[in-house]
VOVOMI-90307 format. One record per residue (C-alpha): chain; z, x, y. Coordinates in steps of 0.05 Angstrom, whole numbers, always signed. Layout:
N
<ch A	pz Z	px X	py Y>
...
***
This chain:
256
<ch A	pz +0	px +0	py +0>
<ch A	pz +17	px +57	py +47>
<ch A	pz -52	px +89	py +37>
<ch A	pz -85	px +22	py +47>
<ch A	pz -48	px +10	py +113>
<ch A	pz -66	px +81	py +135>
<ch A	pz -140	px +66	py +122>
<ch A	pz -135	px +1	py +160>
<ch A	pz -100	px +36	py +219>
<ch A	pz -156	px +87	py +219>
<ch A	pz -208	px +31	py +221>
<ch A	pz -174	px -2	py +281>
<ch A	pz -168	px +67	py +314>
<ch A	pz -241	px +82	py +303>
<ch A	pz -263	px +16	py +333>
<ch A	pz -217	px +30	py +393>
<ch A	pz -247	px +100	py +402>
<ch A	pz -317	px +69	py +400>
<ch A	pz -298	px +20	py +456>
<ch A	pz -255	px +67	py +497>
<ch A	pz -311	px +92	py +544>
<ch A	pz -324	px +20	py +566>
<ch A	pz -255	px -12	py +563>
<ch A	pz -207	px +47	py +572>
<ch A	pz -135	px +25	py +560>
<ch A	pz -156	px -43	py +534>
<ch A	pz -199	px -12	py +479>
<ch A	pz -149	px -25	py +422>
<ch A	pz -141	px -98	py +442>
<ch A	pz -217	px -104	py +445>
<ch A	pz -221	px -70	py +377>
<ch A	pz -177	px -125	py +348>
<ch A	pz -222	px -178	py +378>
<ch A	pz -283	px -142	py +349>
<ch A	pz -250	px -136	py +281>
<ch A	pz -235	px -210	py +282>
<ch A	pz -308	px -225	py +299>
<ch A	pz -331	px -182	py +241>
<ch A	pz -285	px -219	py +194>
<ch A	pz -311	px -286	py +219>
<ch A	pz -383	px -263	py +211>
<ch A	pz -367	px -243	py +139>
<ch A	pz -340	px -312	py +122>
<ch A	pz -392	px -351	py +162>
<ch A	pz -435	px -366	py +101>
<ch A	pz -374	px -399	py +70>
<ch A	pz -362	px -439	py +134>
<ch A	pz -434	px -463	py +130>
<ch A	pz -424	px -483	py +58>
<ch A	pz -360	px -519	py +76>
<ch A	pz -396	px -557	py +131>
<ch A	pz -450	px -578	py +82>
<ch A	pz -396	px -600	py +34>
<ch A	pz -359	px -641	py +86>
<ch A	pz -423	px -676	py +107>
<ch A	pz -439	px -691	py +35>
<ch A	pz -369	px -719	py +23>
<ch A	pz -378	px -763	py +84>
<ch A	pz -442	px -791	py +55>
<ch A	pz -407	px -804	py -11>
<ch A	pz -350	px -846	py +19>
<ch A	pz -384	px -914	py +9>
<ch A	pz -398	px -896	py -64>
<ch A	pz -327	px -872	py -75>
<ch A	pz -299	px -935	py -43>
<ch A	pz -343	px -976	py -91>
<ch A	pz -319	px -935	py -151>
<ch A	pz -246	px -946	py -132>
<ch A	pz -259	px -1020	py -124>
<ch A	pz -295	px -1024	py -191>
<ch A	pz -246	px -982	py -232>
<ch A	pz -182	px -994	py -193>
<ch A	pz -147	px -1019	py -256>
<ch A	pz -168	px -959	py -297>
<ch A	pz -145	px -897	py -258>
<ch A	pz -169	px -847	py -310>
<ch A	pz -239	px -876	py -311>
<ch A	pz -239	px -879	py -235>
<ch A	pz -220	px -805	py -227>
<ch A	pz -270	px -784	py -280>
<ch A	pz -326	px -823	py -246>
<ch A	pz -309	px -793	py -178>
<ch A	pz -308	px -723	py -207>
<ch A	pz -375	px -736	py -240>
<ch A	pz -403	px -760	py -174>
<ch A	pz -379	px -697	py -139>
<ch A	pz -409	px -654	py -194>
<ch A	pz -475	px -691	py -192>
<ch A	pz -479	px -681	py -116>
<ch A	pz -454	px -609	py -122>
<ch A	pz -395	px -624	py -76>
<ch A	pz -330	px -586	py -83>
<ch A	pz -268	px -619	py -52>
<ch A	pz -238	px -549	py -42>
<ch A	pz -297	px -515	py -7>
<ch A	pz -269	px -528	py +62>
<ch A	pz -207	px -487	py +46>
<ch A	pz -242	px -422	py +28>
<ch A	pz -258	px -395	py +98>
<ch A	pz -186	px -403	py +120>
<ch A	pz -157	px -373	py +57>
<ch A	pz -202	px -311	py +61>
<ch A	pz -181	px -297	py +132>
<ch A	pz -107	px -296	py +116>
<ch A	pz -106	px -224	py +89>
<ch A	pz -136	px -198	py +154>
<ch A	pz -83	px -234	py +195>
<ch A	pz -26	px -207	py +152>
<ch A	pz -54	px -137	py +155>
<ch A	pz -53	px -139	py +231>
<ch A	pz +16	px -170	py +231>
<ch A	pz +43	px -115	py +186>
<ch A	pz +6	px -59	py +222>
<ch A	pz +35	px -77	py +290>
<ch A	pz +104	px -92	py +262>
<ch A	pz +114	px -25	py +228>
<ch A	pz +144	px +35	py +263>
<ch A	pz +110	px +83	py +216>
<ch A	pz +46	px +84	py +175>
<ch A	pz +38	px +132	py +116>
<ch A	pz +102	px +168	py +136>
<ch A	pz +76	px +182	py +206>
<ch A	pz +96	px +147	py +271>
<ch A	pz +51	px +87	py +284>
<ch A	pz +10	px +110	py +344>
<ch A	pz -21	px +41	py +352>
<ch A	pz +45	px +15	py +378>
<ch A	pz +35	px +55	py +441>
<ch A	pz -26	px +15	py +460>
<ch A	pz -24	px -46	py +504>
<ch A	pz -64	px -102	py +537>
<ch A	pz -55	px -103	py +613>
<ch A	pz +12	px -70	py +603>
<ch A	pz +38	px -115	py +548>
<ch A	pz +51	px -75	py +484>
<ch A	pz +7	px -97	py +425>
<ch A	pz +68	px -92	py +380>
<ch A	pz +111	px -135	py +427>
<ch A	pz +125	px -209	py +423>
<ch A	pz +132	px -264	py +475>
<ch A	pz +208	px -258	py +478>
<ch A	pz +198	px -184	py +495>
<ch A	pz +151	px -204	py +552>
<ch A	pz +202	px -254	py +578>
<ch A	pz +255	px -200	py +578>
<ch A	pz +207	px -154	py +616>
<ch A	pz +194	px -191	py +681>
<ch A	pz +201	px -263	py +659>
<ch A	pz +149	px -318	py +649>
<ch A	pz +107	px -296	py +709>
<ch A	pz +118	px -221	py +702>
<ch A	pz +60	px -175	py +684>
<ch A	pz +72	px -181	py +609>
<ch A	pz +87	px -255	py +612>
<ch A	pz +21	px -270	py +647>
<ch A	pz -16	px -239	py +588>
<ch A	pz +17	px -290	py +542>
<ch A	pz +5	px -347	py +592>
<ch A	pz -68	px -330	py +590>
<ch A	pz -68	px -334	py +514>
<ch A	pz -30	px -400	py +516>
<ch A	pz -80	px -430	py +564>
<ch A	pz -138	px -410	py +518>
<ch A	pz -103	px -438	py +457>
<ch A	pz -85	px -503	py +493>
<ch A	pz -156	px -512	py +517>
<ch A	pz -185	px -501	py +447>
<ch A	pz -132	px -546	py +416>
<ch A	pz -148	px -602	py +465>
<ch A	pz -222	px -595	py +449>
<ch A	pz -208	px -596	py +374>
<ch A	pz -161	px -656	py +381>
<ch A	pz -213	px -698	py +417>
<ch A	pz -270	px -679	py +371>
<ch A	pz -229	px -690	py +307>
<ch A	pz -206	px -758	py +330>
<ch A	pz -277	px -780	py +347>
<ch A	pz -304	px -754	py +280>
<ch A	pz -248	px -789	py +241>
<ch A	pz -263	px -854	py +278>
<ch A	pz -338	px -848	py +265>
<ch A	pz -330	px -825	py +192>
<ch A	pz -266	px -855	py +163>
<ch A	pz -249	px -822	py +97>
<ch A	pz -227	px -862	py +37>
<ch A	pz -153	px -848	py +27>
<ch A	pz -137	px -799	py -29>
<ch A	pz -110	px -833	py -92>
<ch A	pz -64	px -808	py -146>
<ch A	pz -74	px -813	py -221>
<ch A	pz -51	px -885	py -219>
<ch A	pz -105	px -903	py -169>
<ch A	pz -55	px -916	py -113>
<ch A	pz -58	px -880	py -46>
<ch A	pz -20	px -813	py -46>
<ch A	pz +46	px -822	py -8>
<ch A	pz +46	px -788	py +60>
<ch A	pz -29	px -781	py +65>
<ch A	pz -33	px -832	py +120>
<ch A	pz +17	px -792	py +162>
<ch A	pz -21	px -728	py +146>
<ch A	pz -86	px -760	py +169>
<ch A	pz -53	px -779	py +235>
<ch A	pz -25	px -709	py +243>
<ch A	pz -90	px -673	py +230>
<ch A	pz -118	px -678	py +301>
<ch A	pz -53	px -645	py +327>
<ch A	pz -53	px -585	py +280>
<ch A	pz -89	px -540	py +330>
<ch A	pz -30	px -545	py +378>
<ch A	pz +15	px -511	py +327>
<ch A	pz -24	px -447	py +340>
<ch A	pz +16	px -442	py +405>
<ch A	pz +78	px -429	py +363>
<ch A	pz +43	px -375	py +323>
<ch A	pz +20	px -339	py +385>
<ch A	pz +91	px -341	py +413>
<ch A	pz +125	px -310	py +352>
<ch A	pz +77	px -258	py +323>
<ch A	pz +61	px -188	py +352>
<ch A	pz +11	px -190	py +409>
<ch A	pz -42	px -157	py +365>
<ch A	pz -36	px -212	py +314>
<ch A	pz -36	px -264	py +370>
<ch A	pz -103	px -236	py +394>
<ch A	pz -130	px -246	py +323>
<ch A	pz -105	px -318	py +322>
<ch A	pz -133	px -335	py +391>
<ch A	pz -200	px -303	py +375>
<ch A	pz -208	px -336	py +307>
<ch A	pz -185	px -404	py +334>
<ch A	pz -235	px -401	py +390>
<ch A	pz -290	px -379	py +342>
<ch A	pz -273	px -436	py +295>
<ch A	pz -279	px -488	py +351>
<ch A	pz -347	px -462	py +373>
<ch A	pz -371	px -453	py +302>
<ch A	pz -351	px -523	py +281>
<ch A	pz -382	px -554	py +344>
<ch A	pz -448	px -520	py +325>
<ch A	pz -445	px -532	py +249>
<ch A	pz -428	px -606	py +259>
<ch A	pz -473	px -618	py +319>
<ch A	pz -516	px -666	py +279>
<ch A	pz -457	px -709	py +258>
<ch A	pz -450	px -769	py +306>
<ch A	pz -380	px -779	py +334>
<ch A	pz -349	px -843	py +359>
<ch A	pz -369	px -855	py +430>
<ch A	pz -428	px -808	py +424>
<ch A	pz -480	px -862	py +434>
<ch A	pz -444	px -887	py +496>
<ch A	pz -440	px -817	py +523>
<ch A	pz -514	px -807	py +513>
<ch A	pz -529	px -873	py +546>
<ch A	pz -486	px -854	py +606>
***
């Protein structure tokens, strides 16, 4: 693990050296943003596949509703028929999870890298780097202790919070409109009855983006940059990948 972390630290350092002539003291922060973009580019094919799968699942909702109506008294037959329908249409219910799952190791690597005082038995030189004065290994509570909410370090976090809040607001509105335009058939258990708590989860889904604010506040600044970059990328990517999916109110907006 130590050798792996050393290699990862060297990668971040090399990217920072590459950007240093242009960005000077902000080169390491920019290297983290660049690294995040490279990770997102690597998983983009999976994001495209997930988008195709979600569109396909949306098209299957009327058929699934009919299957549940027809086989409601025979849960095993109902589940088997739904699975056969998914297989016939080459739709995987889990495809949408893969892009997020594959990004988690990169996030934890950055978290560990900028939380460790030493790497490979040597002092962690990356901890001496900053973004506009705010240490990349520091957290929001450190910024508050160093000048308060509107101090130099605090303003860096305020900037990140503003970006996250703007992206979350955009995601919230888009998710609610899509859910209104394409209501999903509630998930059912083996007995054919709706899974308890799924209704509350469905109502909570549009608000999930706002929980990113908590993550940004508690992780090292370097990891927060990763979170802000990947969250913004996701919002733009989804808006593009799902651009051909009508949303509630879309027709009125076009007419206006």
